[in-house]
C-alpha positions as CSV (number, residue, x, y, z in Angstrom):
1,M,85.4,135.6,116.4
2,P,83.6,134.2,119.4
3,D,85.4,133.8,122.7
4,M,85.8,130.0,122.9
5,S,87.0,130.2,126.6
6,L,83.3,130.8,127.5
7,F,82.4,127.2,126.6
8,R,83.1,124.2,128.7
9,S,85.1,121.4,127.1
10,K,85.1,119.0,130.1
11,N,82.9,118.3,133.1
12,T,79.7,119.2,131.2
13,K,76.3,118.3,132.7
14,L,75.9,115.4,130.2
15,E,79.4,114.1,130.9
16,V,79.0,114.2,134.7
17,G,75.6,112.5,134.4
18,L,77.0,109.7,132.3
19,R,80.0,109.3,134.7
20,K,77.7,108.9,137.7
21,L,75.6,106.3,135.9
22,I,78.6,104.3,134.8
23,F,80.2,104.6,138.3
24,S,76.9,103.3,139.8
25,K,77.3,100.1,137.7
26,G,80.7,99.4,139.4
27,F,83.0,100.6,136.6
28,R,86.0,102.7,137.7
29,Y,87.7,105.2,135.5
30,R,90.2,108.0,135.3
31,L,89.2,111.4,134.0
32,H,90.8,113.4,131.2
33,V,94.1,111.6,131.1
34,K,96.6,114.0,129.5
35,S,99.1,111.4,128.6
36,L,96.6,109.9,126.1
37,K,96.1,111.8,122.8
38,G,92.9,113.8,123.0
39,S,92.6,113.6,126.8
40,P,89.6,111.2,126.7
41,D,86.7,112.1,129.0
42,L,86.7,108.7,130.6
43,V,89.6,106.2,130.6
44,F,89.2,102.6,131.7
45,P,92.7,101.2,132.0
46,K,91.4,97.8,133.1
47,Y,89.5,97.4,129.8
48,K,91.9,99.3,127.6
49,A,89.0,101.5,126.6
50,V,88.2,105.2,126.5
51,I,84.9,107.2,126.1
52,F,84.5,110.6,124.6
53,V,81.3,112.6,125.1
54,H,81.1,114.7,122.0
55,G,78.9,117.8,121.7
56,C,76.9,117.6,118.5
57,F,77.5,121.2,117.6
58,W,81.2,121.5,118.4
59,H,82.1,118.2,116.7
60,A,79.8,118.7,113.7
61,H,77.7,115.6,114.2
62,D,76.3,114.5,110.8
63,E,72.6,114.3,110.3
64,C,71.9,115.6,113.8
65,R,69.3,118.2,114.8
66,V,71.6,119.7,117.4
67,S,74.4,120.3,114.9
68,H,74.1,123.3,112.6
69,I,76.3,126.0,111.0
70,P,75.7,129.4,112.4
71,K,74.5,132.0,109.9
72,S,77.0,134.6,110.8
73,N,80.7,134.1,110.0
74,Q,80.1,130.8,108.2
75,A,83.6,130.6,106.8
76,F,85.1,130.7,110.3
77,W,82.7,128.0,111.6
78,L,83.1,125.7,108.6
79,E,86.9,125.8,109.0
80,K,86.6,125.3,112.8
81,F,84.3,122.3,112.4
82,R,86.6,120.8,109.7
83,R,89.6,121.1,112.0
84,N,87.7,119.6,114.9
85,R,86.7,116.6,112.9
86,E,90.2,116.1,111.5
87,R,91.6,116.2,115.1
88,D,88.9,113.7,116.3
89,S,89.9,111.4,113.5
90,R,93.6,111.6,114.2
91,V,93.0,111.1,118.0
92,K,90.9,108.0,117.4
93,A,93.4,106.5,115.0
94,W,96.3,107.1,117.4
95,L,94.4,105.5,120.3
96,E,93.4,102.5,118.3
97,L,96.9,102.1,117.0
98,N,98.1,102.1,120.6
99,G,95.7,99.3,121.6
100,W,92.8,101.4,123.0
101,R,89.1,100.9,122.1
102,V,87.2,104.1,121.6
103,L,83.5,104.8,122.3
104,V,82.2,108.1,121.1
105,I,78.9,109.0,122.8
106,W,77.2,112.0,121.1
107,E,75.3,114.6,123.0
108,C,72.1,113.7,121.3
109,A,72.3,110.1,122.7
110,L,72.1,111.5,126.2
111,G,69.2,113.8,125.6
112,R,65.4,113.4,125.6
113,S,65.2,113.2,121.9
114,A,67.3,110.0,121.8
115,S,65.6,107.0,120.1
116,F,66.3,104.8,123.2
117,P,66.1,105.3,127.0
118,V,69.2,106.3,128.9
119,D,69.0,102.9,130.8
120,D,69.5,101.1,127.5
121,L,72.5,103.3,126.7
122,I,74.1,102.6,130.1
123,E,73.5,98.8,129.6
124,F,75.1,99.1,126.2
125,V,78.2,101.0,127.6
126,C,78.6,98.3,130.3
127,C,78.4,95.5,127.8
128,W,80.8,97.3,125.4
129,L,83.3,97.9,128.2
130,S,83.4,94.5,129.8
131,G,82.9,92.5,126.5
132,G,85.8,94.0,124.6
133,A,83.9,95.1,121.6
134,R,85.6,97.2,118.9
135,S,85.5,101.0,118.7
136,C,82.1,102.5,117.8
137,E,79.9,105.6,118.1
138,V,76.4,106.1,119.6
139,G,74.2,108.9,118.4
140,G,70.6,109.6,119.6
141,W,68.9,109.5,116.2
142,R,69.9,105.8,115.5
143,P,69.2,102.7,117.4
144,L,72.0,101.5,119.6
145,P,74.7,99.4,117.8
146,M,74.1,95.6,118.1
147,L,76.6,93.6,120.1
148,K,77.0,89.8,120.1
149,F,79.2,87.4,121.9
150,D,81.8,85.8,119.7
151,I,82.5,82.3,121.1
152,D,85.7,81.8,119.0
153,V,87.2,85.1,120.2
154,G,85.6,85.0,123.7
155,K,84.6,88.7,123.4
156,V,81.6,90.8,122.5
157,Q,81.7,92.1,119.0
158,K,79.7,94.9,117.3
159,V,77.3,93.4,114.7
160,H,76.5,96.6,112.8
161,D,76.0,100.3,113.3
C-alpha cells in the first residue's frame, strides 16, 4: 500500500494559485475551516459559500484524462476511490443542508488542457460567489456552467451544467 502521507492534501500549487487570483479580485476567505465538515479549501462566510479544489486522480473525476486507475493493486485503488467519492458526497450534502453553497473546482479546470482560459474561470467564480448561485462543479473538459440573473429571486442562478 502506498504511503499516503507523501501526498499533499492542502496548499497545493493549484489551490494556492487559485487563492491568489480570487484574493486579487477583492474576495476574502478563510482557509481549511475545521469546524465545517470536509475542511473546505476556501470558506467565504460573507457569501455562505465554500470552494473545494479537487485533484482529478484522488477524487476519481469522471471522464477526465488526469483520472485513472493504477494498474498495480487495483482492488485497493478502486476501494479508495469509492470511499473518497462517498465522503465527498456526504460532505457536500451536509454543507448544503446547513445552508452553505458548494463549488467544486477540478484540477483539470486549472490546467492548460482546460477548455477555457483561467481568466474566464476566475470571472465565473467571482460571479458565482457574489451572485448567490447554487452549488455546482467546474471541470476542464466541459464549458463553464452558464449563470443568469434571476430578477424574481434577485440572485444569479445556474442555467445548466
